[in-house]
Steps between C-alpha positions, in 0.01 A plus 500: 500500500778741593672424172188583295445825694869589474499434126181704456647791698827481304309490170287795609804702603676416176196614300470820705870574454477440124194725475668778698815468289287533186347820642833645611694424179323764283545758778870419529538523122322836498715624788819405318378694197427804720839454668363474852785388720435357843823520695373426847586859595239753605546862403339751734477870564284797584277670243387857563178596322414848367352597837822410677358189669738207537431141393718194560540277193659163432539301179622143473489482120160345436279725705540813703352633820444854627355630823458843650748587772322608818616712791509258796394774744199636312405213268478747211689469171854633529525790260796723432478877504474613139613845390616672186865566579635630169341663199757604245440674169609282214642818344756490783569126480484421128566650161190565285342178365758289684519267796877549540596706804669838458854534639507508879143377546594138570714615793213717631257207485752265663548751782122524547443123515796444734382764746122447495501170691152381399398133525418505128405734215262544209617694192247658263576670169280770342509702178317797352229462236692607190562163335291191432372301794713198400818709473439675833419172675820336379714806586354523852567128557861533383558804722351325805722202416810717488433651843411158644824359359701768679315419823572129467867572431536640852299223667156662514205263462250604230147368557341672199647641180232644275444757229175690456574702186284811494206339686565653846575869456555722805441820304216580263548708192652464159806722536868469586445575870254210540703266281815565702322413828358180350839370377623338820618191682344437838653281769275370777667382821365221719625548859452266794228630733628701794 
């Protein structure tokens, strides 16, 4: 009797294993095509959202996990203090229609990022309205990227690097005064709560 039951259990397990292998094989093939690598290592870190709230994240290669970080004393989400800490005219930083820094501006930006001491930063690029939307969008993204690159070169952590083109003007009007105010790079600092 034990032999029949043992054989039945073994046959059932063998069938279950074969069925699960048949289900897993296409997934494994798809994963190898997508170049998913499972190393047994878990990457982790802290993500800061646009409101400055912190989230813990972990990723083991196949699936990720994120949870809001809470203040143990209050039970509320732990959010950083968010403030605009630098708004610089792109006329000062860059040559016209360029994302390359003018002489001396890299050193000024490095000095700023070294001395500010924020937990992390967001860098936003803006343009005036005098070119096509697509051109302005691309230029604002390249300029934000240039400033973010300088920040990273001195060890600053950039949470967000984004260009808005002409879509977020600070000055209204269709004249040189308004255009000059709208051509800018803005740096937002995320500081630990005091």
